[in-house]
C-alpha positions in Angstrom: 0.1 0.0 -0.1 2.7 2.3 0.7 4.3 2.1 -2.9 0.5 2.8 -4.3 0.2 5.9 -1.8 3.7 7.5 -3.1 2.4 7.1 -6.7 -0.6 8.7 -5.9 0.9 11.6 -4.0 3.4 12.1 -7.0 0.4 12.0 -9.4 -1.4 14.8 -7.6 1.8 17.2 -6.5 4.4 16.3 -9.1 7.4 14.3 -9.4 9.7 16.1 -7.1 9.9 16.4 -3.1 6.3 16.7 -1.9 6.3 18.5 1.5 3.5 18.1 4.3 1.9 21.3 3.9 3.2 24.6 1.9 1.6 28.1 1.4 0.0 28.9 -1.9 0.2 32.5 -2.8 -1.7 32.6 -6.2 -3.9 35.4 -5.5 -3.7 39.1 -4.6 -0.9 38.6 -2.1 1.7 40.6 -3.8 -0.7 43.6 -4.7 -2.0 43.7 -1.5 1.7 43.6 0.2 2.5 46.6 -2.4 -0.5 48.6 -1.4 0.3 48.2 2.2 4.0 49.4 1.5 3.0 52.2 -0.6 0.7 53.3 2.4 3.8 53.6 4.9 1.7 51.7 7.3 3.3 48.4 7.9 3.2 47.9 11.8 0.4 47.2 13.8 -1.8 50.0 12.5 -3.1 49.9 9.0 -6.4 49.5 7.2 -5.6 45.8 6.3 -5.7 44.8 9.9 -9.1 46.0 10.4 -10.3 44.4 7.1 -8.7 41.3 8.2 -10.5 41.0 11.4 -13.7 42.1 9.7 -13.5 39.6 7.1 -12.6 36.8 9.8 -15.6 37.9 11.9 -17.9 37.6 9.2 -16.6 34.2 7.8 -16.5 32.4 11.4 -19.9 34.0 12.6 -18.3 35.8 15.5 -19.3 39.2 16.4 -15.7 40.3 17.0 -12.1 39.1 16.1 -8.4 40.6 17.2 -5.5 40.0 15.2 -2.5 38.9 17.1 1.1 38.0 16.1 0.6 34.3 16.4 -1.7 31.7 17.7 0.0 31.0 20.8 -0.2 34.6 21.9 -3.8 34.7 21.0 -4.2 32.1 23.3 -2.2 33.2 25.9 -4.5 36.4 25.8 -7.9 34.2 26.0 -6.6 32.7 29.1 -5.8 35.8 30.6 -9.2 37.3 29.5 -10.8 34.2 31.0 -9.3 34.9 34.5 -6.7 32.3 34.7 -4.3 33.2 37.4 -1.2 31.9 39.1 -1.7 28.7 40.9 -5.0 27.8 38.7 -5.5 24.6 36.6 -6.5 24.4 33.1 -7.9 21.3 31.5 -6.7 20.3 28.2 -5.5 17.5 26.2 -2.2 15.7 26.0 -2.5 15.1 22.3 -1.9 18.7 21.0 0.6 20.7 19.9 3.1 22.3 22.4 1.8 25.5 22.2 -1.5 25.1 23.9 0.2 24.0 27.1 2.8 26.9 26.8 0.0 29.5 26.7 -1.3 27.8 29.9 2.2 28.3 31.4 2.5 31.7 30.5 -0.4 32.5 32.9 1.5 30.7 35.6 -1.1 28.1 35.6 -0.7 24.2 35.5 -2.4 21.9 32.8 -4.2 19.0 33.5 -4.5 16.5 30.8 -7.6 14.5 29.7 -7.8 11.6 27.2 -9.3 12.1 23.6 -11.6 10.3 21.4 -10.3 8.3 18.5 -12.5 9.3 16.1 -11.9 13.0 16.5 -8.5 13.3 18.3 -10.0 15.8 20.3 -10.9 16.0 24.2 -13.3 13.3 24.8 -16.3 14.6 26.7 -16.9 11.5 28.5 -13.4 11.5 29.8 -13.7 15.2 30.9 -17.0 14.2 32.8 -15.5 11.4 34.6 -12.5 13.5 35.7 -14.4 15.9 37.0 -16.9 13.7 38.8 -13.9 11.9 40.4 -11.8 14.9 41.3 -13.9 18.1 41.1 -15.9 20.0 43.6 -17.7 23.2 43.6 -16.7 25.9 46.3 -18.6 28.9 45.9 -18.4 29.9 42.1 -15.7 27.7 41.2 -14.7 24.2 40.7 -11.7 23.0 42.5 -9.5 20.1 42.4 -9.9 18.0 45.5 -6.5 16.2 45.0 -4.6 19.1 44.4 -6.5 22.0 46.1 -6.2 24.5 43.2 -9.3 26.4 41.3 -10.0 24.7 37.8 -10.5 28.0 35.9 -10.6 26.9 32.1 -10.7 24.3 29.7 -8.8 24.2 26.5 -9.9 21.5 23.9 -8.1 21.7 20.7 -9.5 20.8 17.0 -6.9 18.2 15.9 -5.6 18.7 12.2 -8.8 20.4 11.5 -11.1 17.8 12.8 -13.9 19.2 15.1 -14.0 17.6 18.5 -17.3 17.1 20.4 -17.3 20.5 21.3 -21.4 21.0 22.1 -20.9 18.0 24.5 -17.8 19.8 26.1 -19.4 22.9 26.4 -22.1 21.5 28.4 -19.6 19.9 30.9 -17.8 23.1 31.2 -21.0 24.8 31.7 -22.1 22.4 34.4 -18.9 23.0 36.4 -18.5 26.5 35.8 -15.5 26.3 34.0 -14.5 28.7 31.2 -14.3 27.2 27.7 -11.4 28.6 25.6 -11.2 26.8 22.1 -8.1 26.1 20.5 -9.1 26.0 17.0 -5.7 27.0 15.7 -5.9 24.5 12.9 -9.4 24.3 12.2 -10.6 27.6 10.3 -13.1 26.3 7.6 -14.3 23.4 10.1 -17.8 23.5 11.5 -19.9 21.5 14.0 -23.1 21.7 12.7 -23.6 25.2 11.0 -21.4 26.6 13.5 -17.8 27.4 13.1 -15.3 26.0 15.3 -13.8 28.6 17.9 -16.9 30.1 18.6 -18.7 27.8 21.1 -16.9 29.1 24.2 -16.4 32.7 25.6 -13.5 32.9 23.5 -11.4 31.1 20.6 -8.2 31.4 18.6 -7.3 30.7 14.9 -3.6 30.3 13.9 -2.0 31.6 10.4 1.4 29.9 10.8 2.9 29.4 7.7 1.8 25.8 7.2 -1.8 26.4 8.3 -4.6 26.4 5.5 -4.0 30.0 5.1 -1.2 31.9 6.4 -0.1 35.5 7.1 3.5 34.3 7.6 2.8 34.2 11.3 -0.3 35.4 13.1 -3.3 34.7 15.2 -6.8 35.6 15.8 -8.8 36.0 18.7 -12.7 35.4 18.4 -15.4 36.3 20.8 -19.1 37.5 20.7 -18.5 39.4 24.0 -18.0 43.0 23.2 -16.5 43.8 26.3 -13.8 40.7 25.9 -13.1 42.1 22.6 -12.4 45.8 23.7 -10.2 44.5 26.4 -8.3 42.0 24.1 -7.6 44.7 21.6 -6.3 47.0 24.5 -4.1 45.1 26.2 -2.4 43.4 22.9 -1.7 47.0 22.1 0.6 47.7 25.1 -2.5 48.8 27.1 -2.1 52.2 25.6 -4.6 54.7 26.0 -5.7 56.3 22.8 -4.1 59.7 22.7 -3.0 61.8 19.4 0.4 62.1 21.2 0.9 61.1 24.9 2.0 57.5 25.8 -0.2 56.7 28.8 -0.6 52.9 29.7 -3.0 51.9 32.2 -2.2 48.3 32.9 0.5 45.8 32.0 0.1 45.1 28.4 1.4 43.0 25.7 3.0 43.9 22.4 0.7 41.2 20.5 -0.9 43.1 17.7 -0.7 41.7 14.1 1.5 44.0 11.7 -0.4 45.4 8.8 2.1 43.5 6.4 1.0 40.2 7.9 -2.7 41.2 7.7 -2.5 42.2 3.8 -1.5 38.5 3.2 -4.5 37.4 5.2 -6.8 39.6 3.2 -5.7 38.1 0.0 -5.6 34.2 1.5 -9.1 34.7 2.7 -10.4 35.6 -1.0 -8.9 32.1 -1.7 -10.3 30.0 1.0 -13.3 28.5 -0.5 -11.4 27.5 -3.3 -8.7 26.0 -1.2 -11.3 23.9 1.0 -12.9 22.5 -2.1 -9.6 21.3 -3.7 -8.3 19.8 -0.3 -11.5 18.0 -0.1 -11.0 16.6 -3.3 -7.7 15.5 -2.5 -8.9 13.8 0.8 -11.4 11.6 -1.4 -8.4 10.7 -3.5 -6.9 9.3 -0.3 -10.3 7.7 1.2 -10.6 5.7 -2.4 -6.9 4.6 -2.1 -7.0 3.4 1.4 -10.6 1.9 1.4 -10.7 -1.8 2.3 -7.1 -1.8 3.1 -5.3 -2.0 6.8 -4.7 1.9 6.9 -7.4 4.1 8.3 -8.0 7.4 6.8 -9.5 9.6 9.6 -12.6 11.3 8.5 -15.1 13.8 10.3 -17.9 12.3 12.6 -21.4 12.7 11.4 -22.7 16.4 11.6 -19.4 18.0 11.5 -17.5 19.1 8.3 -13.7 19.5 8.4 -11.3 21.8 6.4 -8.8 18.7 5.6 -5.9 20.7 6.9 -3.7 17.8 7.4 -5.1 14.7 6.6 -4.3 11.8 9.0 -4.1 7.9 8.5 -3.8 5.2 11.3 -1.5 2.3 10.9 -2.3 -1.0 12.5 0.9 -0.7 15.0 3.9 1.2 15.7 6.3 -0.8 13.6 3.9 -0.2 10.7 4.1 3.4 11.3 7.7 3.6 11.4 8.0 1.3 8.2 5.4 3.7 6.5 7.2 6.9 7.8 10.7 5.6 6.5 9.5 4.4 3.1 7.6 7.9 2.3 10.2 10.2 3.3 13.1 8.0 1.6 10.9 8.3 -1.5 10.4 12.1 -1.7 7.3 12.4 0.2 7.0 14.0 3.6 5.0 12.3 6.1 5.3 12.8 9.8 4.1 11.1 13.1 1.7 12.7 15.6 3.1 15.1 18.0 4.7 13.4 21.3 1.9 13.6 24.2 2.6 16.5 26.4 2.4 14.2 29.4 5.7 12.8 28.2 7.6 16.3 28.1 9.9 16.9 30.8 8.0 20.3 31.7 4.8 18.7 31.8 5.6 15.2 33.2 4.3 16.1 36.8 1.1 17.5 35.7 -2.2 15.5 36.7 -3.9 13.5 33.7 -6.3 10.6 33.5 -5.3 7.2 31.8 -4.6 8.5 28.6 -5.4 5.1 27.0 -6.7 6.5 23.4 -4.2 9.2 23.5 -1.2 6.7 23.9 -2.7 4.2 21.1 -3.1 6.9 18.8 0.6 8.4 19.4 2.0 5.1 18.2 -0.3 5.0 15.1 -1.2 8.1 13.4 0.7 9.8 10.5 0.0 12.8 8.9 0.3 12.9 4.9 0.6 15.8 2.2 -2.2 17.9 2.1 -1.2 21.1 0.5 -3.4 22.7 -2.1 -1.4 22.1 -5.7 -0.6 24.9 -7.5 0.8 25.6 -11.1 1.8 28.1 -13.6 0.6 31.1 -11.3 -2.8 29.9 -10.4 -4.2 27.6 -7.9 -4.6 24.0 -9.8 -6.5 21.1 -9.2 -5.8 19.6 -12.8 -4.1 16.4 -11.1 -7.1 15.9 -8.5 
């Protein structure tokens, strides 16, 4: 099967080295960058920042969007705005990119790791509910961990590789325990749970625009929320908490230099124009993969019923770690980049002492999941789906 896979990938992307996911700049990116340079507004003030925020809010169905320098800073700010403080605990999943846990520790809080569902690779609402039933209790307004004595202030599920997790059920569990829901939708721009975009189920959510994401601003992130007071606060503290004034420099609290530059936002505006076409092409590529693996021992992960996925990174499950390692070796040695899923956060030295449940499914997935090439093909100056 690995031979047939390499052959299909070369048919889609060409015979040269095939990266896992590369950016495609085939629209108005250069034009908007030149316009931005000509305007002399290239830093965190400029029309493109506002335009990018507005188009993102409209697309996701959120009332407000605040652009930041990257997804990690956006998540840090969301946790800060949610009231996460020193000594608090934030429930998340061990199967995630390290940025999720880094943002938690920036608030001097500690992550608590909950298992994921096999079919979404995102936080399991049943595991979350079981953990809270066993270890949590309500004292006054908040949930506290009976084992550690610390307040459980927030929960950060992540939509892994663009696959929406069971976010509605997670939201219900968080509401029951008065825990703030902050969605890590870094990888899921263009993914929907029912008719609702990921990142909009909690009080705050974030999107990432890193160079390998479905669309990119080179580096960048976005906070999305329906809460006007949180949106105003987010924009203020990410702009060094500077009080607006024509020439005086007055700052009324500790702030952060986290606002997205106008240059990056110019890229984002052009990329958003192409997003619908990119989603269609990536769906077609995913269908090709599904046909290839159908009936084989390799399972292609697909969205659960009632959700739609942006197909940012297609993922397959091999039968064993040995099969995974053989697949990784063969494909990478034959010019097709594939990669394993992340090492569990609970196994990293800085998080090894954090509380967790059994993580049974997370451990099983860690030894079997492989990401396969998922870029949008491009050819001769325009996005091309000729080979798919």
